C-alpha positions as CSV (number, residue, x, y, z in Angstrom):
1,M,49.3,85.6,74.0
2,S,52.5,87.0,72.6
3,V,55.6,84.9,72.4
4,E,59.0,86.3,73.3
5,F,61.4,86.4,70.4
6,P,63.7,83.4,70.7
7,V,66.9,85.2,69.9
8,E,69.2,82.6,71.5
9,A,67.6,79.8,69.6
10,V,67.9,81.9,66.5
11,R,71.6,82.5,67.1
12,A,72.3,78.8,67.6
13,K,71.3,78.3,63.9
14,F,74.1,80.7,62.6
15,P,77.5,79.0,62.9
16,A,79.4,82.2,62.1
17,L,78.2,83.7,65.4
18,K,79.9,80.9,67.3
19,R,83.1,80.7,65.2
20,A,83.8,84.5,65.4
21,A,83.0,84.9,69.1
22,P,83.5,87.3,70.7
23,F,83.3,89.3,67.4
24,I,80.0,91.2,66.9
25,Y,78.4,91.5,63.5
26,F,77.1,95.0,63.2
27,D,77.7,95.4,59.5
28,N,74.7,93.3,58.3
29,A,73.7,95.9,55.8
30,A,76.8,94.9,53.8
31,G,75.9,91.2,54.1
32,A,74.2,89.1,56.8
33,Q,75.4,85.7,58.0
34,A,73.8,82.5,56.8
35,P,72.1,79.8,58.9
36,Q,73.5,76.2,58.9
37,S,70.6,75.0,56.8
38,V,71.6,77.4,54.0
39,L,75.2,76.4,54.1
40,D,74.3,72.8,54.0
41,T,72.1,73.3,51.0
42,V,74.7,75.2,49.0
43,A,77.4,72.6,49.8
44,G,75.0,69.8,49.0
45,H,74.2,71.3,45.7
46,L,77.9,71.7,44.7
47,L,78.6,68.1,45.9
48,D,75.7,66.3,44.2
49,F,74.3,68.6,41.5
50,N,77.0,70.8,40.1
51,V,75.9,70.4,36.5
52,Q,74.1,72.4,33.9
53,R,70.3,72.4,33.4
54,G,68.5,71.0,30.3
55,A,70.0,67.5,29.9
56,P,68.0,64.3,30.2
57,Y,70.1,62.8,33.0
58,E,68.7,62.9,36.5
59,K,71.2,65.3,38.1
60,S,70.5,67.9,35.4
61,R,66.8,67.4,35.9
62,T,67.3,67.9,39.6
63,V,68.9,71.3,39.0
64,D,65.8,72.2,37.0
65,R,63.6,71.2,39.9
66,V,65.8,73.1,42.4
67,V,65.5,76.3,40.4
68,G,61.7,75.8,40.0
69,A,61.2,75.2,43.7
70,A,63.3,78.2,44.5
71,R,61.1,80.4,42.2
72,E,58.0,79.1,44.0
73,K,59.5,79.8,47.5
74,V,60.7,83.3,46.6
75,A,57.3,84.0,45.1
76,T,55.7,83.0,48.3
77,W,58.0,85.2,50.3
78,L,57.1,88.2,48.1
79,N,53.4,87.2,48.0
80,A,53.6,87.2,44.2
81,K,50.7,86.0,42.1
82,E,52.8,83.4,40.3
83,A,56.3,82.0,40.3
84,S,57.0,83.1,36.7
85,E,57.1,86.7,37.9
86,V,60.5,85.9,39.6
87,A,63.7,86.0,37.6
88,F,67.1,85.0,39.1
89,G,70.5,86.6,38.4
90,M,73.6,88.0,39.9
91,N,72.4,91.0,41.9
92,A,69.9,93.7,42.2
93,T,72.0,96.4,40.5
94,S,72.2,94.3,37.3
95,F,68.5,93.9,37.3
96,I,67.9,97.7,37.8
97,R,70.1,98.3,34.8
98,L,68.3,95.6,32.8
99,V,64.9,97.2,33.4
100,S,66.1,100.8,32.9
101,L,67.8,99.9,29.6
102,A,64.7,98.1,28.4
103,I,62.4,101.0,29.3
104,G,64.9,103.4,27.7
105,Q,64.4,101.6,24.4
106,T,60.7,102.5,24.5
107,L,61.1,106.2,25.1
108,G,60.0,108.7,22.4
109,G,56.6,109.9,23.5
110,A,55.5,112.5,26.0
111,R,55.8,110.1,28.9
112,N,59.5,110.5,29.5
113,E,60.0,111.6,33.1
114,F,61.6,109.5,35.8
115,V,61.2,110.4,39.5
116,V,64.2,109.4,41.6
117,S,65.1,110.3,45.2
118,D,68.1,111.5,47.1
119,L,67.5,108.9,49.8
120,D,68.4,106.0,47.6
121,H,71.4,103.9,47.0
122,D,73.2,105.2,43.8
123,A,72.3,101.9,42.0
124,N,68.7,103.1,42.0
125,V,69.6,106.6,40.9
126,A,72.5,106.5,38.4
127,T,70.8,103.8,36.3
128,W,67.8,106.1,35.7
129,L,70.0,109.2,35.2
130,A,71.6,107.3,32.3
131,L,68.3,107.5,30.5
132,E,68.8,111.2,30.0
133,R,71.0,110.2,27.0
134,M,68.0,108.3,25.6
135,G,65.5,111.2,25.9
136,G,64.5,110.7,29.5
137,R,64.0,113.6,32.0
138,I,64.8,113.3,35.7
139,V,62.6,114.7,38.4
140,W,64.0,114.7,42.0
141,W,61.9,113.7,45.0
142,R,63.7,115.2,47.9
143,M,63.7,113.9,51.5
144,R,62.7,116.3,54.2
145,D,64.8,117.5,57.1
146,D,63.5,114.5,59.1
147,R,65.6,112.4,56.6
148,R,62.4,110.7,55.3
149,L,60.6,110.6,52.0
150,H,57.0,111.9,52.2
151,V,54.4,111.0,49.6
152,E,52.8,114.4,49.9
153,D,56.0,115.8,48.4
154,L,55.9,113.3,45.5
155,V,52.3,114.0,44.3
156,P,53.0,117.5,42.9
157,L,55.9,116.0,40.9
158,L,53.7,113.6,39.0
159,S,51.9,114.2,35.8
160,E,50.9,112.7,32.5
161,R,54.6,113.0,31.6
162,T,55.7,110.6,34.4
163,R,56.9,107.3,33.1
164,L,58.2,105.7,36.4
165,V,58.9,106.4,40.1
166,A,62.0,104.7,41.4
167,C,62.5,104.5,45.1
168,T,63.6,102.3,48.0
169,A,61.5,100.5,50.6
170,V,63.9,101.5,53.3
171,S,67.1,103.5,53.3
172,H,70.2,101.2,53.4
173,A,72.1,104.1,55.1
174,L,69.6,105.8,57.4
175,G,67.1,103.0,58.1
176,S,64.2,105.2,57.2
177,L,61.1,103.4,55.9
178,V,59.1,104.5,52.9
179,D,55.3,104.1,52.5
180,V,55.7,102.2,49.3
181,A,52.0,101.3,48.9
182,A,51.2,105.0,48.9
183,V,54.0,105.7,46.4
184,A,52.5,103.1,44.0
185,K,49.0,104.5,44.4
186,A,50.2,108.0,43.6
187,A,52.2,106.8,40.6
188,H,49.4,104.7,39.2
189,A,47.0,107.7,39.6
190,V,48.8,109.4,36.7
191,G,49.4,106.3,34.7
192,A,53.0,105.8,35.7
193,E,54.9,102.7,36.9
194,M,56.6,102.2,40.3
195,F,60.1,100.5,40.6
196,L,61.1,99.4,44.1
197,D,64.5,98.7,45.5
198,C,63.8,96.1,48.2
199,V,67.4,94.9,48.9
200,H,67.7,96.4,52.3
201,Y,64.1,95.8,53.3
202,G,64.1,92.0,52.8
203,P,65.6,90.8,56.2
204,H,63.6,93.3,58.3
205,A,59.8,93.1,57.6
206,P,57.1,91.4,55.5
207,I,57.1,91.9,51.8
208,D,53.8,91.9,49.9
209,V,54.0,92.9,46.3
210,Q,50.2,92.5,45.9
211,A,49.4,94.8,48.8
212,W,52.0,97.3,47.8
213,D,51.0,97.1,44.1
214,C,54.4,98.0,42.9
215,D,55.2,97.1,39.2
216,Y,58.8,96.0,39.6
217,L,60.9,94.9,42.6
218,V,64.6,93.9,43.0
219,C,66.3,92.2,45.9
220,S,69.7,90.7,46.7
221,G,69.8,87.6,48.9
222,Y,73.0,88.4,50.7
223,K,71.3,90.7,53.1
224,A,68.5,88.1,53.7
225,F,70.7,85.2,55.0
226,S,71.5,83.6,51.7
227,P,74.6,83.6,49.5
228,H,75.3,86.4,46.9
229,M,72.5,86.3,44.3
230,G,69.8,88.6,43.1
231,F,66.3,88.5,41.7
232,L,63.8,90.6,39.9
233,W,60.0,90.4,40.4
234,G,57.6,92.2,38.1
235,K,54.0,92.0,37.3
236,R,53.8,89.5,34.5
237,E,52.3,91.9,31.9
238,K,55.1,94.3,32.6
239,L,57.8,91.7,32.2
240,I,56.2,90.5,28.9
241,A,56.3,94.1,27.6
242,L,60.0,94.7,28.4
243,P,62.2,94.5,25.3
244,T,65.1,92.5,26.8
245,F,68.2,90.8,25.2
246,R,67.9,87.1,24.7
247,E,69.4,84.5,22.4
248,D,67.0,83.1,19.8
249,F,66.7,79.8,21.6
250,I,65.4,81.5,24.8
251,P,61.6,81.7,25.1
252,D,60.3,85.3,24.7
253,E,58.4,85.1,28.0
254,P,59.2,85.7,31.7
255,P,61.1,84.6,33.6
256,Y,63.4,83.2,30.8
257,K,63.6,86.4,28.7
258,I,65.0,88.2,31.8
259,E,67.6,85.6,32.8
260,A,70.5,86.4,30.5
261,G,73.1,83.7,30.7
262,T,73.7,81.1,33.5
263,F,73.2,82.3,37.0
264,I,74.7,80.6,40.1
265,Y,72.4,77.6,40.8
266,E,73.9,76.7,44.2
267,N,73.2,80.3,45.4
268,V,69.7,80.2,44.2
269,A,69.3,76.9,46.1
270,G,70.7,78.8,49.1
271,M,68.1,81.5,48.7
272,A,65.4,78.9,48.8
273,A,66.9,77.5,52.0
274,A,66.9,81.0,53.5
275,V,63.2,81.3,52.8
276,D,62.8,77.8,54.4
277,Y,64.7,79.1,57.5
278,L,62.3,82.0,57.8
279,E,59.3,79.8,57.3
280,A,60.5,77.4,60.0
281,L,61.0,80.3,62.4
282,G,57.4,81.4,61.7
283,S,56.2,77.9,62.4
284,D,58.0,77.8,65.8
285,L,56.6,81.2,66.7
286,A,53.1,80.4,65.5
287,Q,53.0,77.2,67.5
288,G,50.9,75.5,64.9
289,A,48.5,78.4,64.2
290,A,50.0,79.4,60.9
291,Q,48.9,76.7,58.4
292,T,50.3,77.9,55.1
293,P,53.9,78.8,54.0
294,R,52.9,82.4,53.4
295,A,51.2,82.6,56.8
296,R,54.3,81.2,58.5
297,L,56.5,83.7,56.6
298,E,54.3,86.6,57.7
299,T,54.5,85.4,61.3
300,A,58.3,85.2,61.1
301,M,58.8,88.6,59.5
302,G,56.3,90.3,61.7
303,A,58.1,89.0,64.8
304,I,61.4,90.0,63.4
305,Q,60.1,93.5,62.7
306,A,58.8,93.8,66.3
307,Y,62.0,92.5,67.9
308,E,64.1,94.8,65.7
309,Q,62.2,97.8,67.0
310,T,63.5,96.9,70.4
311,L,67.0,96.8,69.0
312,S,66.5,100.2,67.3
313,R,65.2,101.7,70.5
314,E,68.2,100.5,72.5
315,L,70.7,101.4,69.8
316,L,69.3,105.0,69.6
317,R,69.6,105.2,73.4
318,V,73.2,104.1,73.5
319,L,74.2,106.5,70.6
320,A,72.5,109.4,72.4
321,A,74.3,108.6,75.6
322,C,77.6,108.7,73.7
323,G,76.8,112.1,72.3
324,A,76.6,110.8,68.7
325,T,74.8,112.7,65.9
326,V,72.3,110.3,64.4
327,Y,71.1,110.9,60.8
328,G,67.5,109.9,60.3
329,V,64.8,109.0,62.8
330,D,66.4,109.5,66.2
331,D,63.3,109.5,68.4
332,P,63.0,106.1,70.3
333,D,59.3,106.5,70.3
334,K,59.2,106.5,66.5
335,V,61.2,103.3,65.8
336,A,58.2,102.0,63.8
337,Q,59.5,104.4,61.1
338,R,62.9,102.8,60.8
339,V,64.9,99.5,60.9
340,P,68.0,99.1,63.1
341,T,70.4,100.5,60.4
342,I,71.8,103.8,61.7
343,C,74.3,106.3,60.3
344,F,76.0,108.6,62.8
345,N,79.0,110.6,63.6
346,L,80.8,111.1,66.9
347,G,81.6,114.8,67.4
348,D,84.4,116.0,65.2
349,Q,86.1,112.7,65.0
350,H,86.7,111.4,61.5
351,P,84.3,108.5,60.7
352,A,87.1,106.3,59.5
353,V,88.9,106.7,62.8
354,V,85.8,105.9,64.8
355,A,85.0,102.9,62.7
356,Q,88.5,101.6,63.0
357,R,88.6,101.9,66.7
358,V,85.3,100.1,67.1
359,C,86.5,97.4,64.7
360,D,89.7,97.0,66.7
361,A,87.5,96.2,69.7
362,G,85.9,93.3,67.8
363,I,82.7,94.9,66.5
364,G,82.3,95.0,62.7
365,I,80.9,98.3,61.5
366,R,81.8,100.5,58.5
367,D,82.2,104.1,57.4
368,G,82.1,106.2,54.2
369,H,79.5,107.4,51.8
370,M,77.5,104.1,51.8
371,Y,77.2,104.3,48.0
372,A,74.8,107.2,48.3
373,P,76.8,110.4,47.4
374,R,73.7,112.5,46.9
375,L,72.4,111.4,50.3
376,M,75.6,112.4,52.0
377,A,75.5,115.8,50.2
378,R,72.0,116.4,51.6
379,L,73.3,115.5,55.1
380,G,76.0,118.1,54.6
381,L,78.7,115.4,54.8
382,A,81.8,115.5,52.7
383,M,82.3,112.5,50.3
384,D,85.7,111.7,51.7
385,R,84.3,111.5,55.2
386,G,80.7,110.4,55.2
387,A,79.4,108.7,58.3
388,V,79.7,105.6,60.5
389,R,77.1,102.9,60.0
390,A,75.9,100.2,62.4
391,S,73.4,97.8,61.0
392,L,71.6,95.0,62.9
393,V,69.4,92.1,62.1
394,H,67.3,89.7,64.2
395,Y,70.2,87.6,65.4
396,N,71.7,90.6,67.2
397,T,71.1,91.2,70.8
398,V,70.6,94.0,73.3
399,E,73.7,92.8,75.1
400,E,75.8,93.3,71.9
401,I,74.4,96.8,71.7
402,H,75.6,97.5,75.3
403,R,79.0,96.2,74.4
404,F,79.0,98.5,71.4
405,G,78.0,101.4,73.6
406,D,80.8,100.8,76.0
407,V,83.3,100.7,73.2
408,L,81.9,103.8,71.5
409,Q,81.9,105.7,74.8
410,A,85.6,104.9,75.2
411,V,86.2,106.2,71.7
412,A,84.3,109.4,72.5
413,D,86.3,109.9,75.7
414,A,89.6,109.3,73.9
415,G,88.7,112.0,71.4
């Protein structure tokens, strides 16, 4: 028997949703709100354990334990084989650059081609383009007119020269999902590696690095209900092989060789608390059926994915009723191919004007190129205009979408 998604109970756990009322958060792709448990954890860490690791006194040892526990929790969330495959740092972009620079140092043979896509955030494009200066060659995997990446188009691009395929799990701009397991299979068939940008995917659906069989994955916690922080996951043998910078006193093994300098411990503690929040949600939904932390996380993320399809369907309906042009999957019967992140334009109105008018009505959205200039070019949109983006997560509601629709219709009528 299915359980209805408890959105009101979920919303009660996010104090920002009460403090900002009647403001509506529809800009979650730029940063989701945090539940009270995460806020309490971060504040508690700063109050009681705001010290450096590595000393013999108890508070310092507690920080070591906090970081270790966070590594275990994130590894469970990802379904990693072991916690040492998870490295913490500032953000996903810095980790993409770390991996690209490390791989760039190993170029020199015939395997020097990097496949990138025009669907991706520029952080997962420009970092690989920079390897052209180190002997790398770029091959473009183009999205089709349906604004999705198809693995059938990738396969002919791959050969014994392919070093790595870099792509996203879901578009941060269009909400289009990518069949990442099929991408990894195609890359591995020619002996190449697969690098996955999972930043935008994290809050929307279950992550399973073992099932996907990707080689590297990056994520930033700020979209997944934690403070600003980032982490890199990689297959242990891949991380061991990376030639990374480290001081002589840092062990030459993962995750330590990846973690350059001191990261923000309280935010790492907050990320662990965000995983705890999701696990608790799964426990409530499973009603005792899910017995392991991983099973509870799968229950939570599966329920979130199903509920968000309802949000996507209603958001597409509202946008169509307002006469908006949606970029990406716009068929309500195909919402399984997307998450509720949608870029659109409203007639000939400038996206900045539309966004400002909607924001003036108390609904947070944004406009612009979404840090994806090549994507905007493929859509035929000028860089100085771009599109409007509304991005929802599981604490948003159908009622909020209806309010958004009313405001957008008024903007459309006003011209």
